[in-house]
C-alpha positions in Angstrom: 119.6 98.8 -135.0 119.2 97.3 -131.1 115.7 96.0 -130.5 116.7 94.9 -126.9 115.9 97.6 -124.8 113.1 98.6 -122.6 111.5 102.3 -121.3 112.5 102.7 -118.1 110.6 106.2 -118.0 108.4 108.1 -120.7 106.6 111.3 -121.3 104.4 113.3 -123.7 106.7 116.0 -123.9 104.6 119.4 -125.7 106.7 121.2 -128.7 105.4 123.6 -131.0 102.1 122.5 -129.9 102.8 118.7 -130.6 103.3 116.1 -128.2 105.9 113.9 -128.8 106.8 110.6 -127.2 110.4 110.8 -125.7 111.7 107.7 -123.8 114.7 107.3 -121.3 115.3 103.4 -122.1 117.6 100.6 -120.0 120.6 101.7 -121.6 120.1 105.4 -119.9 119.8 106.7 -123.2 117.2 109.3 -124.3 114.7 108.3 -127.5 111.9 109.9 -129.4 109.3 108.2 -131.2 109.9 108.6 -134.9 105.8 108.7 -135.5 105.3 111.4 -133.3 107.6 113.7 -134.7 106.5 113.0 -138.0 102.7 113.7 -136.9 104.5 116.6 -135.0 105.8 117.7 -138.5 102.3 117.4 -140.1 103.6 114.3 -142.4 100.9 112.1 -143.6 101.2 108.2 -143.4 103.2 107.8 -146.8 105.9 110.5 -145.5 105.9 109.0 -142.3 106.5 105.5 -144.1 109.5 107.0 -146.2 111.1 108.3 -143.1 111.0 105.0 -141.4 112.3 103.4 -144.3 115.2 106.1 -144.4 116.5 105.8 -140.8 116.4 101.9 -141.1 118.5 101.8 -144.2 120.8 104.7 -143.6 124.3 103.9 -142.2 124.4 106.6 -139.7 120.8 106.9 -138.3 120.7 103.2 -138.2 123.0 103.1 -135.4 120.9 105.4 -133.5 117.8 103.8 -134.5 115.8 101.4 -131.9 111.9 99.5 -132.0 110.7 100.0 -128.1 106.8 98.5 -126.7 105.7 101.8 -126.2 101.7 102.8 -125.5 99.8 104.0 -128.7 95.9 104.3 -128.9 95.6 101.1 -130.0 97.5 99.7 -127.4 101.3 98.9 -126.3 103.0 98.2 -129.8 107.0 98.1 -131.1 107.4 101.4 -132.7 110.7 102.9 -134.3 112.6 105.2 -132.3 115.7 107.3 -132.7 118.5 108.4 -130.0 118.3 111.9 -129.2 121.5 112.3 -130.5 120.5 111.6 -133.8 117.5 113.5 -133.8 119.1 116.4 -135.4 121.2 114.4 -138.2 117.9 112.7 -139.0 116.0 115.7 -139.2 118.7 117.6 -141.1 118.5 114.9 -143.7 115.1 115.8 -144.5 115.1 118.3 -147.7 112.7 121.2 -146.4 112.8 122.7 -150.2 110.7 119.9 -151.6 108.1 120.1 -148.7 104.8 121.9 -150.8 103.3 123.5 -147.6 105.4 126.7 -146.3 103.8 125.9 -142.7 105.6 122.5 -142.5 108.6 123.7 -144.0 108.7 126.1 -141.2 108.1 123.6 -138.5 110.7 121.5 -140.0 113.1 124.3 -139.0 112.4 124.7 -136.1 112.2 120.9 -135.4 115.8 121.1 -136.6 116.8 123.7 -134.2 115.2 123.3 -131.3 113.5 119.6 -130.6 116.5 117.9 -129.2 117.3 120.6 -126.6 113.6 120.8 -125.5 113.3 116.8 -125.6 116.5 116.5 -123.2 115.6 119.5 -121.1 112.4 117.4 -119.8 114.6 114.6 -118.7 118.2 116.0 -118.0 117.1 119.0 -116.3 117.6 117.7 -112.6 120.9 115.8 -114.2 122.2 119.2 -115.3 121.7 120.8 -111.9 123.9 117.9 -110.6 126.7 118.2 -113.2 127.1 122.3 -111.9 127.8 121.2 -108.5 130.5 118.2 -108.8 132.3 117.1 -105.7 135.9 118.0 -105.6 137.1 114.0 -104.9 135.2 112.8 -108.1 137.3 115.4 -110.3 140.1 114.5 -108.5 139.8 110.9 -109.3 139.1 111.4 -112.7 141.9 113.7 -113.5 144.5 111.2 -111.9 143.1 108.4 -113.9 143.4 110.1 -117.0 147.3 111.4 -115.7 147.8 107.6 -114.9 146.7 106.7 -118.3 148.1 109.4 -120.0 151.8 108.6 -118.5 151.7 104.8 -119.2 150.6 105.6 -123.1 153.5 108.2 -123.7 156.2 106.5 -121.3 156.5 109.4 -118.7 156.7 109.1 -114.8 153.1 108.9 -113.3 153.9 111.0 -110.5 154.7 114.0 -112.7 151.3 113.5 -114.6 149.8 112.8 -111.1 151.1 116.2 -109.8 149.6 118.2 -113.2 146.4 116.4 -112.1 146.5 117.8 -108.8 147.2 121.4 -110.4 144.4 120.9 -112.3 142.0 119.8 -109.6 143.0 122.7 -107.7 142.0 125.3 -109.9 139.1 124.0 -111.0 137.9 123.0 -107.4 139.3 125.7 -105.4 140.9 123.2 -102.9 144.7 123.2 -101.5 146.0 119.6 -101.7 149.4 120.0 -100.7 149.1 117.4 -98.2 148.2 114.8 -100.9 151.3 116.2 -103.2 153.9 115.9 -100.7 153.1 111.8 -100.8 154.1 111.7 -104.3 157.3 109.9 -104.5 160.5 111.5 -104.8 162.6 111.1 -108.3 165.1 107.9 -108.0 168.7 109.5 -107.6 169.0 107.0 -110.9 166.3 109.1 -112.9 167.5 112.2 -112.1 170.6 111.4 -113.7 168.7 111.5 -116.7 170.7 111.7 -120.4 169.8 113.1 -123.8 170.9 111.0 -126.8 173.5 113.9 -127.5 175.0 113.4 -123.8 175.0 109.4 -124.7 176.5 110.1 -128.1 179.5 112.2 -126.0 180.3 109.3 -123.8 180.6 106.9 -126.9 182.1 109.3 -129.4 179.2 109.4 -131.7 176.7 111.9 -133.3 173.4 111.9 -131.7 172.2 111.1 -134.7 173.6 107.9 -134.9 172.9 107.1 -131.2 169.5 107.6 -132.3 169.5 104.9 -135.3 171.8 103.0 -133.1 168.6 103.1 -130.1 165.9 102.3 -132.9 168.2 99.5 -134.1 168.2 97.8 -130.3 164.4 98.1 -130.1 164.0 100.6 -127.7 162.7 103.4 -129.7 161.5 103.8 -133.4 161.4 106.8 -135.4 158.3 108.4 -137.6 159.0 109.1 -140.9 157.5 110.8 -143.8 158.2 110.8 -147.2 161.5 112.9 -148.1 161.8 115.3 -150.8 163.2 113.0 -153.6 160.9 110.0 -154.3 161.3 106.8 -152.5 163.3 108.5 -149.8 161.8 109.2 -145.9 162.8 111.2 -143.3 161.9 111.7 -139.8 159.4 114.4 -138.9 160.2 117.4 -137.5 157.7 117.7 -134.2 158.3 114.0 -131.9 160.2 111.9 -134.3 161.2 109.4 -131.6 158.9 107.0 -129.5 159.5 104.9 -126.9 159.0 100.9 -127.9 157.3 98.7 -124.6 161.2 97.4 -124.1 162.4 100.8 -124.2 160.1 102.2 -121.4 162.3 100.3 -119.0 165.5 102.3 -120.1 163.9 105.9 -121.2 160.9 108.1 -120.6 159.0 111.2 -122.5 159.9 114.3 -121.3 158.1 117.6 -121.8 160.8 119.6 -123.8 158.8 122.6 -124.2 161.2 124.8 -122.4 164.2 123.8 -124.4 165.3 123.9 -127.7 163.0 121.1 -128.7 159.5 121.2 -129.3 157.3 119.1 -127.6 158.4 115.7 -125.8 161.8 114.4 -125.9 163.1 110.6 -124.7 165.4 110.9 -122.3 167.4 108.5 -121.3 168.4 106.2 -117.5 172.1 106.2 -117.4 172.0 102.2 -117.2 171.0 102.0 -121.0 175.0 103.2 -121.5 175.9 99.5 -120.6 173.3 98.2 -122.8 174.5 100.2 -125.7 178.3 99.4 -125.0 177.4 95.5 -124.9 175.4 96.3 -128.4 178.2 97.8 -130.0 180.6 95.6 -128.5 178.6 92.4 -130.3 178.4 94.2 -133.3 182.3 94.7 -133.4 182.2 90.8 -132.8 180.1 89.9 -135.8 181.8 92.0 -137.8 185.1 90.5 -137.1 183.8 87.1 -137.3 182.7 88.0 -141.1 186.1 89.5 -141.9 188.0 86.3 -140.7 185.1 84.2 -142.9 186.2 86.2 -146.0 189.8 85.6 -145.6 189.6 81.9 -145.0 187.9 81.8 -148.2 190.5 83.7 -150.1 
């Protein structure tokens, strides 16, 4: 529970004939006074104390609770508040069936359904208006930032992701950004000659499955596996079974293969990976030969 916040703005909000203290705190979030909500519901002091104890001890609700100095009839006092996003959770945990008064039951249901929206509207009306009219450049920057992070995470070329971001911005804002799209770097000749595992296998006289296992052994990719049909066995998952390692991102990239026979993403390799694979195979052959000679000498 965070007790270091201070009120930036506060107001009494009328809801169903009761005044509820709502606060915008120094973390730029909205909080509501637990005492005022309970009074609005018609709870007496004993029921208020029960709710305060429940909020402070509940694993979830305690994360949204905070004590803030607020004006009361006895002057400024430190009172328990709850983040407005946690308000519906708290109210939902109050069992209306154990409340004897039908009037209080009905009031609780109204609070559960509507209180958060009414309290938020008192503070956020202007913000909502601003959100309806975002500037195109802010949308574009947000799209591009996400696109770059996405490209870095899955190992695709960033210019591909940025091109998608530009297209999304054009669709959302109606702005034409062709001039910016022209500035994207062209795909290099090396990157254009990308290879699948099958194409690598054709040059090395190996099956694509053997190539994938070889690339995994080299630490360039890793397989996502699940339990096989037989106990104690594993198999590759059907969708996106291979992922690039950090080292592998130097030699390969993830490519959307939805238009091909593959579903999801497929790893495509730069031609320079062939030399690395050949060197690795040669080193394995040398090790095998050394082991064979050692065995013969020991006979």
